[in-house]
C-alpha positions as CSV (number, residue, x, y, z in Angstrom):
1,M,128.6,198.2,157.3
2,S,130.0,195.7,159.8
3,D,132.1,192.7,158.6
4,M,129.4,190.4,160.0
5,K,126.6,192.0,157.9
6,T,128.9,191.9,154.8
7,N,129.6,188.2,155.3
8,V,125.9,187.5,155.9
9,Q,124.9,189.3,152.7
10,E,127.6,187.4,150.7
11,T,126.3,184.1,152.0
12,V,122.7,185.0,151.3
13,T,123.5,186.1,147.8
14,Y,125.3,182.8,147.1
15,M,122.4,180.8,148.5
16,K,119.8,182.7,146.5
17,N,121.8,182.1,143.3
18,L,121.5,178.4,144.1
19,G,117.7,178.7,144.4
20,V,117.0,179.4,148.0
21,G,114.0,181.6,148.4
22,E,112.1,183.0,151.4
23,V,112.4,181.2,154.7
24,D,109.6,181.0,157.2
25,F,111.4,178.9,159.9
26,G,115.0,178.1,160.6
27,L,115.6,174.6,162.0
28,I,118.8,173.6,163.9
29,L,118.9,169.8,164.3
30,G,121.2,168.4,167.0
31,S,123.1,165.2,167.5
32,G,121.2,162.2,166.0
33,L,118.1,164.4,165.2
34,G,119.0,165.4,161.6
35,E,116.8,162.9,160.0
36,L,113.9,165.3,160.3
37,A,115.4,167.1,157.3
38,D,114.9,164.0,155.2
39,D,111.1,164.7,155.3
40,I,111.5,168.2,153.7
41,R,109.8,168.3,150.3
42,N,111.6,169.4,147.1
43,P,114.8,169.7,149.0
44,L,117.7,171.8,148.0
45,I,120.8,170.5,149.8
46,I,123.9,172.6,150.3
47,P,126.9,171.1,152.1
48,Y,128.5,173.5,154.5
49,D,131.9,173.4,152.8
50,Q,130.3,174.9,149.6
51,L,129.0,178.0,151.5
52,P,131.1,181.2,152.0
53,H,131.9,182.0,155.6
54,F,130.6,178.6,156.8
55,P,132.8,176.2,158.7
56,V,132.4,172.4,158.6
57,S,130.7,170.4,161.4
58,T,133.0,167.8,162.8
59,V,130.8,165.9,165.3
60,V,129.5,162.3,164.8
61,G,125.7,162.5,164.2
62,H,125.9,165.8,162.4
63,A,125.6,165.5,158.6
64,G,127.0,169.0,157.9
65,Q,124.6,170.5,155.3
66,L,121.7,172.9,154.9
67,V,118.4,171.6,153.5
68,Y,115.9,174.1,152.1
69,G,112.4,173.2,151.1
70,E,108.9,172.7,152.4
71,L,108.0,171.0,155.7
72,S,104.4,170.9,157.1
73,G,103.4,173.6,154.7
74,K,106.2,176.0,155.7
75,K,109.3,177.1,153.9
76,V,112.2,175.9,156.1
77,L,116.0,176.1,156.1
78,A,117.3,173.2,158.2
79,M,120.8,172.7,159.6
80,Q,121.7,169.0,159.6
81,G,124.4,169.5,162.2
82,R,125.4,172.6,164.1
83,F,128.7,174.2,165.0
84,H,130.0,174.2,168.6
85,F,132.2,176.5,170.6
86,Y,134.2,173.5,171.7
87,E,135.2,172.7,168.1
88,G,137.3,175.8,168.3
89,H,134.9,178.1,166.4
90,A,134.4,181.7,167.5
91,M,130.9,182.4,168.9
92,S,130.3,184.6,165.8
93,V,130.9,181.6,163.7
94,V,128.8,179.2,165.8
95,T,125.9,181.6,165.5
96,F,126.5,182.8,161.9
97,P,123.8,180.5,160.4
98,V,121.1,182.1,162.5
99,R,122.1,185.5,161.1
100,V,121.8,184.0,157.6
101,M,118.3,182.5,158.4
102,K,117.0,185.9,159.6
103,A,118.5,187.7,156.5
104,L,116.5,185.2,154.3
105,G,113.3,186.2,156.1
106,A,112.9,183.7,158.9
107,M,111.2,185.3,161.9
108,S,111.2,182.1,163.9
109,L,113.7,179.4,164.9
110,I,113.2,175.9,166.1
111,V,116.3,174.6,168.0
112,T,116.8,170.9,169.0
113,N,119.6,169.2,170.9
114,A,120.6,166.1,172.7
115,A,121.3,166.7,176.4
116,G,122.0,165.1,179.8
117,G,119.1,164.9,182.2
118,V,119.7,166.6,185.5
119,N,116.1,166.5,186.8
120,E,115.9,163.3,188.8
121,S,112.4,162.5,187.3
122,F,113.8,162.4,183.8
123,L,114.7,159.2,181.9
124,P,116.8,158.6,178.7
125,G,114.5,159.1,175.7
126,D,112.4,161.8,177.3
127,L,111.6,164.9,175.2
128,M,111.8,168.2,177.0
129,L,110.3,171.6,176.0
130,I,112.9,174.2,176.8
131,T,111.2,176.9,178.9
132,D,114.4,178.9,179.7
133,H,118.1,178.5,179.7
134,I,121.2,179.3,181.8
135,N,124.3,180.5,179.9
136,F,127.2,178.8,181.7
137,T,129.5,178.8,178.7
138,G,131.7,181.6,180.2
139,T,131.1,183.9,177.2
140,N,128.4,185.4,175.1
141,P,128.1,185.6,171.3
142,L,127.2,189.3,171.5
143,I,130.5,190.4,173.1
144,G,132.2,193.0,171.0
145,P,131.0,196.0,168.9
146,N,127.3,195.9,168.3
147,D,125.7,196.5,164.8
148,D,122.4,198.3,165.5
149,L,121.2,197.1,162.1
150,L,121.4,193.5,163.4
151,G,119.9,194.1,166.8
152,P,120.1,196.1,170.1
153,R,123.1,196.4,172.3
154,F,121.3,195.0,175.3
155,P,118.7,192.4,174.1
156,D,115.8,191.5,176.5
157,M,116.0,187.8,177.4
158,S,112.9,187.7,179.6
159,E,111.2,185.4,177.1
160,A,114.1,183.7,175.3
161,Y,111.7,180.8,174.3
162,S,108.3,181.8,173.0
163,R,105.6,181.0,175.6
164,E,103.0,180.9,172.7
165,Y,105.1,178.4,170.8
166,G,105.7,176.3,173.9
167,T,102.0,176.1,174.7
168,L,101.3,175.0,171.2
169,A,104.0,172.3,171.4
170,K,102.5,171.0,174.7
171,E,99.0,170.8,173.2
172,T,100.4,169.1,170.1
173,A,102.3,166.5,172.2
174,A,99.1,165.7,174.2
175,E,97.2,165.2,171.0
176,L,99.8,162.8,169.7
177,G,100.1,160.9,173.0
178,I,103.7,162.0,173.4
179,V,105.0,162.8,176.9
180,L,106.7,166.2,176.7
181,K,108.5,167.2,179.8
182,E,109.5,170.8,180.3
183,G,112.4,172.5,182.0
184,V,115.5,174.7,182.0
185,Y,118.5,173.9,179.7
186,M,121.9,174.8,181.0
187,G,124.6,175.4,178.4
188,F,128.2,174.5,179.2
189,A,131.2,175.1,176.9
190,G,132.3,171.4,176.7
191,P,133.8,169.3,175.2
192,T,134.1,167.3,178.5
193,Y,131.0,166.0,180.0
194,E,130.2,167.7,183.4
195,T,131.6,166.3,186.6
196,P,129.1,165.0,189.3
197,A,129.9,168.1,191.3
198,E,129.0,170.4,188.4
199,I,125.7,168.5,187.9
200,R,124.8,169.0,191.6
201,M,125.5,172.7,191.1
202,A,123.4,172.8,187.9
203,R,120.5,171.1,189.8
204,A,120.8,173.6,192.6
205,M,120.8,176.5,190.1
206,G,117.5,175.2,188.6
207,A,118.7,173.3,185.5
208,D,116.8,170.3,184.3
209,A,119.1,169.3,181.5
210,V,122.7,170.2,180.4
211,G,124.4,170.3,177.1
212,M,127.0,172.0,175.0
213,S,125.0,173.9,172.4
214,T,121.8,175.9,171.7
215,V,122.3,178.8,174.1
216,P,124.5,180.9,171.7
217,E,122.1,180.4,168.8
218,V,119.1,181.4,170.9
219,I,120.9,184.5,172.2
220,V,121.6,185.6,168.6
221,A,118.0,184.7,167.5
222,K,116.6,187.0,170.3
223,H,119.1,189.7,169.4
224,Q,117.4,189.7,166.0
225,G,113.9,189.6,167.3
226,M,113.1,186.0,166.4
227,N,110.6,183.7,168.1
228,V,112.2,180.5,169.4
229,L,110.9,177.0,170.1
230,G,113.4,174.7,171.8
231,I,113.1,170.9,172.2
232,T,115.6,168.7,174.0
233,C,116.0,165.0,173.7
234,V,117.3,163.7,177.0
235,T,119.7,161.1,175.8
236,N,121.3,160.1,179.1
237,L,121.3,160.9,182.8
238,A,124.0,163.4,183.7
239,A,127.3,162.6,185.5
240,G,126.9,161.0,188.9
241,M,123.4,159.7,187.9
242,Q,124.6,156.8,185.8
243,A,127.8,154.7,185.5
244,N,129.5,156.5,182.6
245,L,128.9,158.9,179.7
246,N,129.6,158.5,176.0
247,H,128.5,160.0,172.7
248,A,127.6,156.7,171.2
249,E,124.7,156.5,173.8
250,V,123.6,159.9,172.7
251,V,123.2,158.8,169.0
252,E,121.6,155.5,170.1
253,T,119.0,157.1,172.2
254,T,118.0,159.7,169.6
255,E,117.7,156.8,167.1
256,R,115.2,155.2,169.5
257,V,113.0,158.3,169.9
258,K,113.3,160.0,166.5
259,A,109.9,158.9,165.4
260,D,108.1,160.8,168.2
261,F,110.5,163.7,167.8
262,K,109.8,164.0,164.1
263,K,106.0,163.8,164.6
264,L,106.1,166.4,167.3
265,I,108.1,168.9,165.4
266,K,106.2,168.4,162.1
267,K,102.7,168.7,163.7
268,T,103.7,171.7,165.8
269,L,105.2,173.4,162.8
270,E,102.0,172.8,160.9
271,K,100.1,174.8,163.5
272,L,102.6,177.7,163.8
């Protein structure tokens, strides 16, 4: 048995002993978006530093805990704060929680993030359905020996984000009167924001938004055969499109749109 599978089993056993049961959906809540987990009913909260093989999230706007319970009639396990490659974690660590979610029974994953808008029609505060992604991190979480018990050596990424889930999210947004843009998310390693030249490159390559997360987790989710729904909050315009970039603006913008974001995720989850 691989070290990864052993570590996952140890974490799952620990969580089950705390009272975590079956999981329908995993949720990864990005910068400033963690308040969705506050709506989970009968929550069981587990700080990351209590979990075996879990690192600690160090980014402002990330609470650093798992929340298990019921949301929109589904059993969910939500990450209030994710891990990033730029924090110095190995990709296997960044994506470890997705392995745990799947081992607990989750067949679907909802990923959210804060990102810079590259599409010139986007405005800060827009929500974007992720239809596809470009991995520009310079690495891949599946590099190294493959455990066939976890997933195939060469996963198919033709439909990294479920078209069925995306259609449902668009229909739900329309019902709620929420404008939901759609586009391609491009993942960079960070932690620097992109240069104006890199943003021009991203736009030329077909990206609509750029960020420093999400891509590794989605790759690992697909490796395990999970269905993925991705929603981006466009918190700022990318480099060269506004005067300057800072993380405080990211948190401020997510605060402004969190009500629509929460309504969209909860109503979509209800229908899935």
